[in-house]
C-alpha positions in Angstrom: 20.0 3.3 32.2 19.1 0.7 29.8 17.4 0.9 26.4 13.6 0.8 26.6 12.0 -2.1 24.9 12.6 -4.9 23.3 14.2 -3.9 20.0 17.7 -2.9 21.7 20.0 -3.0 18.7 20.4 -2.7 14.7 20.3 -6.3 14.3 16.0 -6.1 16.5 15.9 -3.3 14.7 16.3 -5.4 10.8 14.4 -8.5 11.7 11.2 -6.9 13.1 11.6 -4.8 10.1 11.5 -8.5 8.0 9.0 -9.2 10.1 6.3 -6.4 8.9 7.5 -6.4 5.0 6.8 -10.0 5.3 3.1 -9.3 6.9 2.2 -6.5 4.9 -0.4 -7.0 1.9 1.8 -5.8 -0.8 5.0 -2.6 -1.0 4.5 -0.2 1.6 5.8 3.2 2.6 8.3 4.5 4.8 5.3 6.2 6.8 3.4 3.8 6.9 6.7 0.7 8.2 7.5 3.5 10.5 4.2 3.3 12.2 3.7 0.1 12.4 7.7 -0.6 13.9 6.6 1.9 16.6 5.2 -1.1 18.0 7.6 -0.8 20.8 9.6 1.6 22.5 13.4 1.7 21.1 12.7 2.0 17.8 13.0 5.7 15.9 12.8 7.2 13.5 16.8 7.9 12.6 18.0 4.2 13.4 14.8 3.1 11.6 15.9 4.8 8.0 19.4 3.1 8.5 18.5 -0.2 8.8 16.6 0.5 6.1 18.5 2.2 3.5 20.8 -0.9 4.3 18.6 -3.8 3.8 18.2 -2.9 0.4 21.4 -2.6 -0.4 21.7 -5.9 1.0 19.3 -7.6 -1.1 16.9 -7.6 1.4 14.2 -5.8 0.6 13.5 -3.1 -3.1 12.6 0.3 -3.7 10.0 0.7 -5.8 8.2 4.3 -6.2 8.6 5.1 -2.8 7.4 2.1 -1.4 9.7 -1.2 0.3 8.5 -4.9 -0.1 10.9 -8.1 1.0 13.1 -9.7 -1.4 12.7 -13.6 -1.0 16.3 -13.4 0.5 14.3 -10.8 3.2 11.5 -13.2 3.5 14.1 -16.4 4.2 15.7 -14.3 6.9 12.6 -13.1 7.9 11.1 -16.5 8.4 14.5 -18.3 10.5 14.6 -15.3 13.1 10.9 -14.3 13.7 11.2 -16.3 17.1 13.7 -14.2 18.5 11.0 -10.9 18.5 9.3 -11.3 21.9 5.6 -12.5 20.8 4.1 -8.9 22.5 5.9 -7.6 19.5 4.1 -10.0 17.4 1.4 -10.0 18.7 0.5 -6.1 18.1 2.2 -5.5 14.6 0.1 -8.3 13.8 -3.3 -6.0 15.0 -1.8 -2.8 13.5 -1.4 -4.6 11.0 -4.9 -5.5 9.9 -5.6 -2.6 8.9 -3.2 -1.4 6.6 -3.0 -4.6 4.7 -7.6 -3.8 4.5 -5.6 -0.4 3.3 -3.0 -1.9 0.8 -5.3 -4.3 -1.1 -8.2 -1.7 -1.0 -5.2 0.7 -3.1 -4.1 -2.2 -4.7 -8.2 -2.8 -6.3 -8.7 1.1 -6.6 -6.7 2.6 -8.9 -6.7 6.0 -10.8 -4.4 7.9 -13.5 -4.4 10.4 -15.0 -2.3 11.0 -18.6 -1.1 15.2 -19.5 -2.1 14.7 -23.4 -0.2 17.7 -23.9 -2.4 19.9 -25.8 -5.0 20.5 -22.3 -6.7 18.0 -22.1 -5.5 14.3 -20.2 -7.2 11.0 -20.4 -8.3 9.4 -17.1 -8.0 5.5 -16.9 -9.7 3.8 -13.6 -9.4 -0.2 -12.7 -11.7 -1.8 -9.5 -11.0 -4.8 -9.7 -12.1 -7.6 -6.6 -9.2 -10.5 -5.9 -10.4 -12.3 -8.3 -10.8 -10.2 -11.3 -11.1 -7.0 -12.9 -14.4 -6.0 -12.8 -14.0 -2.1 -14.0 -11.5 -0.2 -15.9 -13.2 2.4 -17.7 -10.5 5.6 -20.2 -12.1 8.6 -20.1 -10.9 12.1 -22.1 -10.8 15.4 -19.9 -11.6 19.1 -21.2 -8.9 19.9 -18.3 -6.1 17.9 -16.4 -7.2 19.2 -13.0 -11.2 18.0 -14.2 -9.8 14.5 -14.7 -8.4 14.5 -11.5 -11.5 15.5 -9.5 -13.3 12.6 -10.8 -10.2 10.0 -10.4 -10.5 11.3 -6.4 -14.8 10.9 -6.9 -13.5 7.3 -7.7 -11.1 6.9 -5.3 -14.1 7.9 -2.8 -16.1 5.9 -3.9 -16.0 3.3 -6.4 -19.2 1.2 -6.2 -21.3 4.6 -7.3 -19.6 4.7 -10.7 -19.6 0.8 -10.6 -23.1 0.9 -10.1 -24.3 2.9 -11.1 -22.7 1.8 -14.9 -24.5 -1.6 -14.3 -28.0 0.7 -13.3 -27.4 2.6 -16.7 -27.1 -0.7 -18.6 -29.7 -2.4 -17.1 -31.9 0.6 -17.6 -31.2 2.0 -20.5 -34.0 4.8 -21.5 -36.5 4.2 -24.5 -35.9 6.4 -28.2 -39.0 8.8 -27.8 -41.3 7.5 -30.4 
């Protein structure tokens, strides 16, 4: 029985990975890559794992903190060979990349980091950016790491609430009692 899908071999799979990573808005996790590569029935987890590992070892992808990013070498290879992928596969990837790229852009614009101070307290660093500039950078000391983690999660869920709350406070400060 012939293989299913347009991805028929290891080379096709590598071209698909290059196509996806070339169009991703930033470094993507293996799970994101796998979900995007599932646009074709010829893709399986184990083959994709081997292909990605080989592409890292040959310098077409880099791996940083469990995320993959295309290199210049990989980008050149992608642009040379992208026409080898069927238009339906490329179209399906492009459609799926819209949501992933939106999430990647948001992730790069809304960041929180909890730093354990070693004495039971924690420092929370919050950053909010738009496409052009830094909107907010705030560092808070928390009496507990768990509290800082809750604050970080709240900020990640609704960063504009903190930003608008601060600007509202600054626009309308409380009057001092006379």
